[in-house]
C-alpha positions in Angstrom: 5.6 -2.3 -26.6 2.2 -1.1 -25.5 0.8 1.3 -28.0 -1.2 4.2 -26.5 -3.9 3.7 -29.1 -4.4 0.1 -27.9 -4.5 0.9 -24.2 -8.0 0.8 -22.4 -7.4 4.1 -20.7 -10.7 6.0 -20.5 -9.3 9.5 -19.6 -11.8 12.1 -18.6 -11.3 15.8 -19.3 -13.1 17.2 -16.3 -13.2 16.2 -12.7 -16.2 14.0 -12.0 -18.8 15.1 -9.5 -18.2 14.0 -6.0 -14.4 13.7 -6.3 -13.0 16.2 -3.8 -9.4 15.1 -3.2 -6.4 14.7 -5.5 -6.2 11.0 -5.4 -9.9 10.4 -6.1 -9.8 13.0 -9.1 -6.8 11.4 -10.7 -8.0 7.8 -10.2 -11.2 8.7 -12.1 -9.8 11.2 -14.6 -6.7 9.1 -15.4 -8.7 5.9 -16.0 -7.4 3.9 -13.2 -10.8 3.1 -11.7 -14.5 3.5 -12.1 -16.8 4.0 -9.2 -19.6 1.4 -9.1 -21.4 2.6 -5.9 -20.5 4.8 -2.9 -17.1 3.4 -1.4 -16.8 0.7 -4.3 -14.7 0.8 -7.3 -13.9 -1.4 -10.4 -10.1 -1.2 -10.9 -9.4 -0.9 -14.6 -5.9 -2.1 -16.2 -4.0 1.0 -15.3 -5.0 0.8 -11.7 -4.5 -3.0 -11.5 -1.0 -2.6 -12.7 -0.2 -0.2 -9.8 -1.9 -2.5 -7.4 0.0 -5.6 -8.7 3.3 -3.6 -8.2 2.4 -2.7 -4.6 1.5 -6.3 -3.9 4.8 -7.4 -5.5 6.8 -5.1 -3.4 5.1 -6.1 -0.2 5.4 -9.8 -0.8 9.0 -9.4 -1.9 10.0 -7.8 1.3 8.0 -10.3 3.6 9.2 -13.3 1.7 12.8 -12.1 1.8 13.0 -11.9 5.6 14.8 -15.0 6.9 13.6 -14.1 10.4 10.0 -14.1 9.6 9.9 -17.1 7.2 6.6 -15.6 5.9 4.4 -17.9 3.9 1.5 -16.6 1.9 -2.1 -18.2 2.0 -5.5 -17.1 0.8 -8.6 -17.2 3.0 -12.3 -17.0 1.9 -14.2 -13.8 2.0 -17.2 -15.4 3.7 -16.4 -16.2 7.3 -18.8 -18.1 9.4 -20.5 -16.1 12.2 -19.7 -18.7 14.8 -16.0 -17.9 14.7 -16.7 -14.3 15.3 -19.1 -15.2 18.1 -16.5 -17.3 19.9 -14.2 -14.2 20.1 -17.2 -12.0 20.9 -16.6 -9.7 18.0 -19.9 -10.5 16.3 -21.6 -8.2 18.8 -18.8 -5.6 19.4 -18.1 -5.1 15.6 -21.3 -3.2 15.2 -22.9 -2.0 12.0 -19.6 -1.8 10.0 -19.6 -5.6 9.7 -21.3 -6.8 6.5 -23.6 -9.7 7.7 -25.3 -12.1 5.5 -27.3 -15.4 5.7 -27.3 -18.3 3.2 -30.4 -20.1 2.0 -30.4 -22.4 5.2 -30.2 -19.2 7.4 -26.6 -19.9 8.4 -25.0 -16.5 9.3 -21.7 -15.2 7.8 -19.8 -11.9 7.5 -17.7 -10.5 4.7 -14.2 -10.6 6.3 -13.2 -7.2 7.5 -10.1 -8.9 9.2 -9.2 -12.6 9.4 -7.9 -13.3 12.8 -10.6 -15.9 13.6 -10.0 -17.8 10.4 -6.3 -18.0 10.6 -6.5 -18.8 14.4 -9.0 -21.4 13.8 -6.7 -23.1 11.2 -3.7 -23.0 13.5 -5.8 -24.6 16.2 -6.4 -27.5 14.0 -2.9 -27.9 12.7 -0.4 -26.8 15.4 0.3 -29.3 18.2 3.8 -28.7 19.7 6.1 -25.9 20.5 8.3 -27.3 17.8 5.7 -26.1 15.3 6.2 -22.4 16.3 7.0 -19.7 15.4 4.7 -19.4 12.4 4.1 -16.4 10.2 1.2 -16.6 7.6 -0.1 -13.8 5.5 -2.5 -13.1 2.6 -3.3 -10.2 0.3 -7.0 -9.9 -0.5 -10.3 -8.1 -0.4 -11.7 -6.7 2.8 -15.2 -5.3 3.5 -16.4 -2.6 5.8 -20.0 -1.1 5.8 -18.7 2.5 6.2 -21.5 4.9 7.2 -20.0 7.7 5.0 -17.4 6.4 2.4 -15.2 9.3 1.2 -12.1 10.4 -0.5 -12.1 7.6 -3.1 -9.9 4.7 -2.1 -8.9 6.4 1.1 -12.0 5.2 2.9 -14.1 2.8 1.0 -16.4 -0.2 1.7 -14.4 -2.7 -0.2 -10.5 -2.5 -0.1 -7.4 -4.6 -0.5 -5.2 -5.3 2.5 -2.3 -7.4 3.3 -3.0 -9.0 6.6 -0.5 -11.2 8.4 -0.5 -13.2 11.6 2.1 -14.6 13.7 1.9 -17.5 16.2 4.5 -17.9 19.2 5.2 -19.9 22.3 5.6 -16.6 24.4 5.9 -12.8 24.4 9.7 -12.9 24.1 9.5 -14.9 20.8 6.8 -12.6 19.6 8.9 -9.6 20.4 11.6 -10.4 17.8 9.0 -10.9 15.1 7.3 -7.7 16.0 10.6 -5.8 15.6 11.4 -7.5 12.4 8.0 -6.5 10.9 8.9 -2.9 11.9 12.0 -3.3 9.9 10.2 -4.9 6.9 7.6 -2.2 6.7 10.2 0.6 6.9 11.9 -1.1 3.8 8.6 -1.1 2.0 7.8 2.6 2.6 11.3 3.5 1.9 10.9 1.9 -1.5 7.9 3.9 -2.1 9.6 7.1 -1.3 7.1 8.0 1.4 7.6 10.7 4.0 6.2 8.5 6.8 6.4 8.0 10.6 5.7 5.2 13.0 3.7 6.2 16.0 2.5 4.5 19.1 -1.2 3.7 18.8 -4.3 2.1 20.4 -5.0 -1.5 19.5 -8.7 -0.8 19.4 -11.1 -3.9 19.1 -8.4 -6.0 17.4 -5.5 -6.0 19.7 -4.8 -6.0 23.4 -3.4 -2.5 23.7 0.2 -2.5 22.4 0.5 -1.4 18.7 2.2 0.9 16.2 0.8 2.7 13.1 2.7 3.7 10.0 1.5 7.0 8.6 2.3 8.9 5.4 2.6 12.5 6.5 -0.1 14.4 4.4 -2.5 17.4 5.0 -5.3 15.2 3.8 -4.7 12.7 6.7 -7.6 11.8 9.1 -5.3 11.1 12.0 -3.6 13.7 14.1 0.0 12.6 15.2 2.2 14.0 17.7 6.0 13.8 17.6 9.0 15.2 19.4 11.0 17.7 17.2 14.2 16.6 18.8 13.7 13.1 19.8 12.3 9.7 18.7 8.8 9.9 20.4 5.8 9.8 18.1 2.2 8.9 18.9 -1.2 9.0 17.6 -2.9 11.9 19.5 -5.6 9.3 20.8 -3.0 8.0 23.3 -0.6 10.9 23.5 -0.6 12.4 26.9 0.4 15.9 25.7 -0.5 18.0 22.7 0.9 20.4 20.3 3.4 22.9 21.7 4.0 21.1 25.0 7.4 20.1 26.3 8.2 16.5 25.5 8.3 14.4 28.6 7.7 11.0 27.1 9.5 8.2 29.0 12.5 7.0 26.8 12.5 9.8 24.3 16.0 10.5 23.2 15.5 14.3 23.4 15.9 14.1 27.2 13.2 16.5 27.8 14.5 19.3 25.6 12.1 18.7 22.8 8.8 20.2 21.9 5.7 18.2 20.7 4.5 19.0 17.1 1.2 18.0 15.6 1.1 16.6 12.0 -1.7 15.0 9.9 -1.1 11.4 8.6 -2.6 8.8 6.2 -2.6 5.5 8.0 -1.0 2.8 5.6 0.1 0.1 8.0 -0.8 -1.0 11.5 0.8 -3.8 13.7 -0.6 -5.4 16.9 0.1 -7.6 19.9 -2.8 -9.8 20.2 -1.5 -11.8 23.1 -3.9 -14.9 23.8 -7.1 -13.0 23.0 -8.0 -15.2 20.0 -6.0 -18.4 20.6 -7.7 -18.8 24.0 -11.2 -18.3 22.5 -10.7 -20.5 19.6 -8.6 -23.3 21.2 -5.3 -22.6 19.5 -3.0 -24.3 22.0 0.4 -26.1 21.8 2.2 -28.6 24.0 4.9 -26.8 25.8 8.3 -28.5 26.6 6.9 -29.6 30.1 3.9 -31.1 28.6 1.2 -28.5 29.3 -1.3 -27.2 26.8 -0.7 -23.5 26.4 -2.6 -20.9 24.2 -0.3 -19.5 21.5 0.7 -15.9 21.7 -0.2 -13.9 18.5 0.6 -10.8 16.6 -1.3 -9.1 13.7 0.2 -6.9 10.9 -1.8 -5.1 8.3 -0.9 -2.9 5.2 -3.6 -1.0 3.1 -2.8 -1.9 -0.4 -5.4 0.4 -2.0 -4.6 3.0 0.6 -1.0 3.0 -0.5 -2.2 3.7 -4.1 -4.2 6.7 -2.9 -1.5 7.9 -0.4 1.2 7.9 -3.2 -0.9 10.0 -5.3 -1.8 12.4 -2.4 2.0 12.7 -1.5 2.9 13.4 -5.1 0.5 16.0 -5.5 1.3 17.8 -2.3 5.0 17.9 -3.1 4.7 19.0 -6.8 1.1 19.7 -7.7 -1.3 17.5 -9.6 -0.2 19.0 -13.0 3.3 17.6 -12.2 2.3 14.3 -10.8 4.5 11.2 -11.3 4.4 7.9 -9.6 7.2 6.5 -7.5 9.3 4.4 -9.9 8.7 1.3 -7.9 5.0 1.2 -8.6 4.4 3.2 -11.7 2.1 1.5 -14.1 4.3 2.4 -17.1 7.8 3.7 -16.6 8.4 5.7 -19.7 6.4 7.5 -22.4 7.8 7.7 -25.9 6.3 11.0 -27.1 7.3 11.8 -30.7 6.4 14.6 -33.2 4.8 13.2 -36.3 8.0 13.4 -38.2 10.2 12.0 -35.4 8.1 8.9 -34.8 10.6 6.5 -36.6 13.4 7.8 -34.5 11.6 7.0 -31.2 10.4 3.6 -32.6 14.1 3.0 -33.3 14.8 3.6 -29.6 12.0 1.1 -28.6 13.4 -1.6 -30.9 16.7 -1.5 -29.2 15.2 -2.1 -25.7 15.3 -5.7 -24.4 12.0 -7.4 -24.1 12.2 -7.5 -20.3 11.8 -3.8 -20.1 9.8 -3.0 -23.2 6.5 -3.9 -21.6 7.0 -0.8 -19.3 7.3 1.6 -22.2 4.2 3.2 -23.9 4.6 4.6 -27.4 2.3 7.6 -28.1 1.1 6.5 -31.6 -2.2 8.4 -31.8 -2.4 10.7 -34.7 -6.0 11.9 -34.2 -5.2 13.4 -30.7 -3.5 16.9 -30.4 -0.2 17.1 -28.9 -1.8 19.4 -26.3 -4.2 16.6 -25.1 -1.3 14.0 -25.3 0.7 16.3 -23.1 -2.3 16.9 -20.7 -2.6 13.1 -20.2 1.0 12.7 -18.8 0.3 13.8 -15.2 -2.8 11.7 -15.1 -1.0 8.5 -16.1 2.0 9.8 -14.0 4.9 8.6 -16.3 8.1 8.9 -14.3 10.1 9.4 -17.5 9.1 11.1 -20.8 11.1 11.0 -24.0 10.8 13.4 -26.8 12.7 13.7 -30.1 13.3 16.4 -32.6 13.7 15.8 -36.4 17.4 16.2 -36.3 17.7 13.3 -33.9 18.2 15.0 -30.5 16.5 13.0 -27.9 15.4 14.6 -24.7 14.9 12.5 -21.5 12.8 14.0 -18.8 12.8 12.3 -15.4 9.7 13.8 -14.1 9.9 12.1 -10.6 13.5 13.6 -9.9 13.1 16.9 -11.9 16.1 16.1 -14.1 16.6 16.2 -17.9 19.3 14.8 -20.2 19.8 15.2 -23.9 21.6 12.5 -26.1 22.3 12.4 -29.8 21.4 8.9 -30.9 18.9 6.2 -30.6 21.4 3.8 -29.4 22.6 6.3 -26.5 18.8 6.9 -25.6 18.0 3.1 -25.5 21.0 2.5 -23.3 20.2 5.2 -20.9 16.6 4.1 -20.7 17.6 0.4 -20.3 19.7 1.3 -17.3 17.2 3.4 -15.6 14.1 1.2 -16.3 16.1 -1.8 -15.2 17.0 -0.1 -12.1 13.3 0.6 -11.4 12.0 -2.8 -12.4 14.6 -4.7 -10.6 13.1 -3.5 -7.4 10.0 -5.6 -8.0 12.0 -8.9 -9.0 
C-alpha cells in the first residue's frame, strides 16, 4: 500500500504564475508535472501513472480488434530530412518543424508525425498483395515548435501521441479499417466517460481531404463544431457549409431537413485520415497485385493525443463539478482510493487495507501523515482526484464516498469495507487488463 508520506507528490498551495486554465492549474498544483520551459513539462510519478493508464487503455482496444490486427512498433524521434523532402513536407511544414543538423551537417527533424518513416519501412518490406492489409502503431513523443505554447498540455512543444498507419491494396480495403478505427476510438472515449462527438474535418497537410476528428465538448475547446440538433451530421466549422442557427441541409443527415445547426466548442483528442497514395507513391511503397503489376499501397493514418486526453479529462471534470470536486475517471485515475483516517481510527482503516488482495492494494493510498492538518489533507483530495475516499469513526463506522459518481455508503466493519472496495476497485482496474 502506498503511504502518502512516501509519495513524491509536490503539491502547491497556490496557483503558479502563467497557469490560466483548470487542467494547467491542477497539473502543477497537484504535483503531476513541472514546467521546464514554455510548452515543455517533466511528468512526475503521479502524472506518469495517468499517462500509463491512458496508453494501456488505448493499446488494449487497438490490440483487441481482430479486424485491425494492430501491431505496436517504436520509431526514432530523429527523422532524416531526405524522407520529408521526398514527400515535399520539408518545405510545406514551415517553422513548426524542429530542424537540426548533426556534426556532419546532415539534416534531421524531430518527428511531428511519422508517415514518412513507417511508409519507408513498408516500402522495404512489403512485396505482394498477400502482405496486406497491415496496421502498425506506436505511442511516443512528438515535437512541434509552437509559436505560442499555451494551456499547459493542451498545446505544447513536446507531447505524447498514439499514431497508427494502415496499408491496403485499395480504397475498399481501407474503408473497412477506417470504420473499425472509428468503432475502436468510440470504445476508448466511452471508457474515459467523455462527452464527445465525431465530426467531419479537413485533412490538412497530412491527408488527402477525407478525415474525421474526435472532440471532447468543452468551453475551453479551440475548435468550433457544428452539429445538427435532430440528426447525425457534425462537422468542424472549417468545412461546414452553414453555421449556427441555420437549417440543416447536409446530405445524408438523418434529420431529413428538420434540424437546426448548433455550434459547440471542442478539444480535439483524435483525428483519422485517408492518405490515399500520397506517401506511398513518393516513397516507393508498392506491392505486386494479383495481375502482376506494381501498385502504390493505399494508406490511412490515425492519431490520438495521449497528453491531450489527460488535460481534457481534467477540463471535463472541472466543467461538470468544479475543480474543488474534481475526480478522475476510474479508468485512468492515478490512485483509485484514499484511506483517510482520524488519528484514533487509523488502525481500523489499516485493517481494511490488510484485507485487500495485492492486485488492488497498489491503487490504494493510506494517509499516514501526522504532521499535516486534516484541512490540508482534505484540500489535497481534488488535486489528486481520488475517485473514492474512505473515512472512519472511532466506533468503527466506515463511510465510502464515490466522488466520481456522487454516491456514499456506510458499512459497519473492516471486512465489509474491504469487500466493497475490492469489488469496486477490481471493476475499475479490470478495464486496464
